[in-house]
C-alpha positions as CSV (number, residue, x, y, z in Angstrom):
1,M,-294.9,91.0,-78.8
2,T,-292.7,93.5,-77.1
3,A,-290.1,95.8,-78.5
4,R,-287.3,93.5,-77.3
5,D,-289.0,90.5,-79.0
6,V,-288.1,92.1,-82.3
7,F,-284.5,91.2,-81.7
8,D,-285.5,87.5,-81.7
9,R,-287.3,88.0,-85.0
10,L,-284.1,89.5,-86.4
11,G,-282.3,86.3,-85.7
12,L,-279.6,87.9,-83.4
13,T,-277.6,85.9,-80.9
14,D,-277.6,87.0,-77.2
15,Y,-274.3,88.6,-77.7
16,E,-275.5,90.5,-80.8
17,Q,-278.6,91.7,-79.0
18,D,-276.6,92.9,-76.0
19,A,-274.1,94.7,-78.2
20,L,-276.8,96.4,-80.3
21,I,-278.9,97.5,-77.3
22,N,-275.8,99.0,-75.6
23,L,-274.7,100.7,-78.8
24,F,-278.1,102.4,-78.8
25,D,-277.3,103.7,-75.3
26,L,-273.6,104.5,-75.7
27,G,-273.4,106.0,-79.2
28,R,-270.0,105.9,-80.9
29,T,-267.6,103.7,-79.0
30,T,-264.8,101.2,-79.3
31,A,-264.9,97.4,-79.2
32,P,-263.1,97.2,-75.8
33,N,-265.4,99.8,-74.3
34,L,-268.5,97.9,-75.6
35,A,-267.0,94.6,-74.3
36,A,-266.6,96.1,-70.8
37,A,-270.2,97.5,-70.9
38,T,-271.8,94.3,-72.0
39,G,-269.6,91.6,-70.4
40,I,-269.1,90.1,-73.9
41,P,-265.6,88.4,-73.9
42,K,-263.0,90.5,-75.7
43,A,-262.2,87.5,-77.9
44,R,-265.8,87.5,-79.2
45,I,-266.6,91.2,-79.4
46,Y,-265.0,91.9,-82.8
47,G,-266.8,88.9,-84.4
48,V,-270.1,90.1,-82.9
49,L,-269.6,93.7,-84.2
50,D,-268.5,92.4,-87.6
51,S,-271.7,90.3,-87.8
52,L,-273.9,93.3,-86.9
53,A,-272.1,95.5,-89.4
54,G,-272.5,92.8,-92.1
55,D,-276.2,92.8,-91.5
56,G,-276.3,96.6,-91.8
57,Y,-277.2,97.3,-88.2
58,V,-273.9,98.9,-87.2
59,E,-271.6,101.4,-88.9
60,V,-267.8,100.9,-88.6
61,I,-265.8,104.1,-88.3
62,P,-262.1,103.5,-89.5
63,G,-259.3,104.7,-87.2
64,R,-256.9,103.6,-84.6
65,P,-258.8,102.2,-82.9
66,K,-261.8,101.5,-85.0
67,E,-265.1,102.8,-83.5
68,Y,-268.6,101.5,-83.9
69,I,-272.0,103.2,-83.9
70,A,-275.5,101.7,-84.2
71,K,-277.6,102.7,-87.2
72,P,-280.9,104.5,-86.2
73,P,-283.5,102.0,-85.0
74,N,-285.8,102.8,-88.0
75,T,-282.9,102.0,-90.3
76,V,-282.2,98.7,-88.5
77,L,-285.8,97.6,-89.1
78,D,-285.7,98.6,-92.7
79,R,-282.4,96.8,-93.2
80,A,-283.8,93.7,-91.5
81,T,-286.8,93.7,-93.9
82,E,-284.5,94.1,-96.9
83,N,-282.2,91.3,-95.6
84,E,-285.2,89.0,-95.3
85,R,-286.4,89.9,-98.8
86,Q,-283.0,89.2,-100.3
87,S,-282.8,85.9,-98.4
88,F,-286.2,84.9,-99.7
89,E,-285.2,85.8,-103.3
90,Q,-282.1,83.7,-103.0
91,F,-284.1,80.8,-101.6
92,K,-286.6,81.2,-104.5
93,Q,-283.9,81.3,-107.1
94,E,-282.3,78.2,-105.6
95,I,-285.6,76.3,-105.7
96,E,-286.2,77.3,-109.3
97,R,-282.6,76.2,-110.3
98,N,-283.3,72.8,-109.0
99,R,-287.0,72.4,-109.9
100,E,-286.4,70.5,-113.2
101,S,-284.1,67.9,-111.7
102,F,-286.3,67.5,-108.6
103,L,-289.4,67.0,-110.7
104,S,-287.7,64.7,-113.1
105,E,-286.6,62.4,-110.3
106,F,-289.6,62.5,-107.9
107,Q,-292.7,63.1,-110.1
108,P,-292.4,59.7,-111.8
109,R,-292.0,58.0,-108.4
110,Y,-295.1,59.8,-107.1
111,E,-297.2,59.0,-110.2
112,H,-296.2,55.4,-110.1
113,A,-297.0,55.0,-106.4
114,T,-300.4,56.7,-106.6
115,E,-301.6,55.6,-110.1
116,G,-305.1,54.2,-109.8
117,D,-305.2,54.7,-106.1
118,R,-305.8,58.4,-105.7
119,P,-308.6,59.4,-103.3
120,A,-311.2,61.9,-104.3
121,E,-310.0,65.5,-103.8
122,E,-311.0,66.8,-100.4
123,L,-313.4,69.7,-100.5
124,F,-312.1,71.3,-97.3
125,R,-309.0,71.2,-95.1
126,V,-309.9,72.2,-91.5
127,V,-307.6,74.4,-89.3
128,D,-308.0,76.0,-85.9
129,V,-308.9,79.6,-85.7
130,G,-306.0,81.7,-84.5
131,E,-302.4,81.4,-85.8
132,P,-303.2,78.4,-88.0
133,S,-306.0,80.2,-89.8
134,E,-304.0,83.5,-89.9
135,S,-301.1,81.6,-91.5
136,G,-303.4,80.2,-94.1
137,T,-304.8,83.7,-94.8
138,R,-301.3,85.1,-95.2
139,R,-300.5,82.3,-97.6
140,I,-303.6,83.2,-99.7
141,Y,-302.5,86.8,-99.9
142,H,-299.0,85.8,-101.0
143,T,-300.1,83.4,-103.7
144,A,-303.0,85.4,-105.1
145,T,-302.3,86.8,-108.6
146,E,-305.4,88.9,-109.5
147,T,-308.1,89.4,-106.8
148,V,-308.6,89.1,-103.1
149,R,-312.0,89.4,-101.4
150,V,-312.5,89.8,-97.6
151,L,-315.6,89.0,-95.7
152,S,-315.4,90.2,-92.1
153,K,-317.4,91.8,-89.3
154,A,-314.7,94.4,-88.4
155,F,-311.4,93.0,-89.9
156,E,-310.1,93.0,-86.4
157,Y,-307.2,90.6,-87.3
158,L,-305.6,93.0,-89.9
159,D,-302.6,93.9,-87.7
160,R,-301.7,90.2,-87.6
161,I,-301.7,89.7,-91.4
162,E,-301.0,93.2,-92.6
163,P,-297.5,92.6,-94.2
164,A,-299.2,90.0,-96.5
165,F,-302.1,92.3,-97.1
166,A,-299.8,95.2,-97.9
167,N,-297.8,93.0,-100.3
168,A,-300.9,92.0,-102.2
169,V,-301.9,95.7,-102.6
170,E,-298.4,96.7,-103.6
171,R,-298.5,94.0,-106.3
172,G,-301.5,95.7,-107.8
173,L,-304.1,93.1,-106.9
174,D,-307.8,94.1,-106.9
175,V,-308.6,93.9,-103.1
176,R,-312.1,94.5,-101.8
177,I,-313.4,94.2,-98.2
178,L,-317.0,93.6,-97.2
179,L,-317.7,94.5,-93.6
180,L,-320.8,94.3,-91.4
181,S,-322.6,97.6,-91.1
182,P,-321.4,99.5,-88.0
183,D,-325.1,99.8,-86.9
184,R,-325.1,96.0,-86.3
185,L,-321.9,96.0,-84.1
186,A,-321.6,96.4,-80.4
187,P,-319.8,99.6,-79.4
188,P,-316.3,98.0,-78.8
189,A,-316.4,96.2,-82.2
190,R,-317.8,99.4,-83.9
191,A,-314.9,101.5,-82.6
192,Q,-312.3,98.8,-83.7
193,Q,-313.9,98.6,-87.1
194,A,-313.8,102.4,-87.5
195,D,-310.1,102.5,-86.6
196,T,-309.4,99.7,-89.1
197,V,-311.3,101.4,-91.9
198,A,-309.6,104.7,-91.2
199,H,-306.2,103.0,-91.4
200,I,-307.0,101.2,-94.6
201,T,-308.5,104.2,-96.4
202,D,-305.4,106.2,-95.4
203,A,-302.7,103.6,-96.1
204,Y,-304.3,101.6,-98.9
205,P,-306.5,104.0,-100.9
206,S,-306.9,101.5,-103.8
207,V,-308.7,99.0,-101.6
208,G,-312.5,99.0,-101.9
209,I,-314.6,98.8,-98.7
210,R,-318.3,98.5,-98.3
211,Y,-320.7,97.7,-95.5
212,S,-323.2,94.9,-95.7
213,D,-326.6,96.0,-94.3
214,R,-327.5,92.3,-93.6
215,P,-325.7,89.7,-91.4
216,L,-322.8,87.9,-93.0
217,P,-323.1,84.1,-92.5
218,W,-319.5,83.6,-93.7
219,R,-316.3,85.3,-92.9
220,G,-313.0,84.8,-94.6
221,T,-310.8,85.5,-97.6
222,I,-311.3,84.5,-101.2
223,A,-308.6,84.7,-104.0
224,D,-308.6,84.3,-107.7
225,P,-312.0,82.7,-108.3
226,S,-312.8,81.5,-111.9
227,M,-316.2,81.0,-113.5
228,E,-314.5,78.1,-115.3
229,Y,-314.1,76.5,-111.9
230,N,-310.4,75.8,-112.5
231,S,-308.8,78.1,-109.9
232,G,-309.2,79.9,-106.7
233,T,-308.5,79.5,-103.0
234,A,-310.6,80.5,-99.9
235,I,-310.5,80.3,-96.2
236,L,-313.9,80.5,-94.4
237,L,-315.5,80.2,-91.1
238,V,-319.2,80.5,-90.2
239,Q,-320.7,83.0,-87.9
240,E,-320.9,81.4,-84.4
241,D,-321.1,84.1,-81.8
242,E,-321.8,81.6,-79.0
243,V,-318.6,79.6,-79.7
244,P,-315.3,81.0,-78.2
245,N,-312.6,81.8,-80.7
246,H,-310.2,79.2,-79.3
247,M,-312.8,76.5,-80.1
248,R,-313.6,77.6,-83.6
249,Q,-312.3,76.1,-86.8
250,A,-311.9,77.4,-90.3
251,A,-312.1,75.6,-93.6
252,I,-309.5,76.1,-96.4
253,T,-310.5,75.0,-99.9
254,E,-309.0,75.1,-103.4
255,N,-312.1,73.6,-105.0
256,G,-312.7,75.9,-108.0
257,S,-316.5,75.4,-108.0
258,F,-316.9,76.1,-104.3
259,V,-314.6,79.2,-104.5
260,A,-316.5,80.5,-107.5
261,G,-319.8,80.1,-105.5
262,V,-318.5,82.0,-102.5
263,S,-317.1,84.7,-104.8
264,R,-320.5,85.0,-106.5
265,Y,-322.1,85.5,-103.0
266,F,-319.6,88.2,-102.3
267,E,-320.2,90.0,-105.6
268,L,-324.0,89.9,-105.1
269,V,-323.8,91.3,-101.6
270,W,-321.3,93.9,-102.7
271,T,-323.5,95.1,-105.6
272,H,-327.0,94.8,-104.1
273,E,-326.8,94.6,-100.3
274,S,-324.0,97.0,-99.2
275,D,-323.3,100.6,-98.8
276,E,-320.2,102.7,-99.4
277,V,-318.0,103.8,-96.5
278,E,-319.0,107.1,-95.2
279,E,-316.3,109.5,-93.9
280,N,-317.7,109.6,-90.4
281,H,-317.8,105.8,-90.2
282,A,-314.2,105.6,-91.3
283,N,-313.0,107.9,-88.6
284,T,-315.3,107.7,-85.6
285,P,-317.1,104.9,-83.7
């Protein structure tokens, strides 16, 4: 993802992207000047600027004529995040307002159609490793309510799921990470692990990290296990160094018994077969 790809994530039109990029270059300017610089038709430029101002990316300076100036890039990103949060909250509220009527209409239909004909619950749902497994991992972080446990060699995919990870930490969840001992990693993976550990210990001091001194047959994420076997979610893959990442698959399960068993494995390794992170491991390869 490049710097300019961020504009696509903001949901800006081509005209809005061009206008905002040129405002970063021009500073304070008028709509006609911006139209001339960008080639945006004069009939469209005011609507484009009004949209950017409404999103909080551009400041309007009253006068005759009005002038416009882009907000600082960091402010633009902060505002985009806040806009997305507000949009999600509105979506969530709308869903909740309609939940009762939706369920009252469609739950009876579902129960009538499937009564006496429901297959046994699947133990696993299989997804490809990569974006599908990372999407499933992000969903686990977002839906977890109490605990998250991570099994990984070096947690090399943190940057791709970090917003969800950070959200779980901010919500006060008990997050622990069990990594493979640096002594068991090749130099490139050891360096990557050290950078990741240093980042986590600095940015998320409440997160527990330990190193397993034995190989980890499983890797994945576990959330909210219960010894009553009535809750929990996990996404797991087995250690297969000889299989390329693009050919691997991961298993997602909501089977309470299985999640409790994997969680029990994690806790046993955490307590009896792992070491605390040493400062030199967290900051150097």
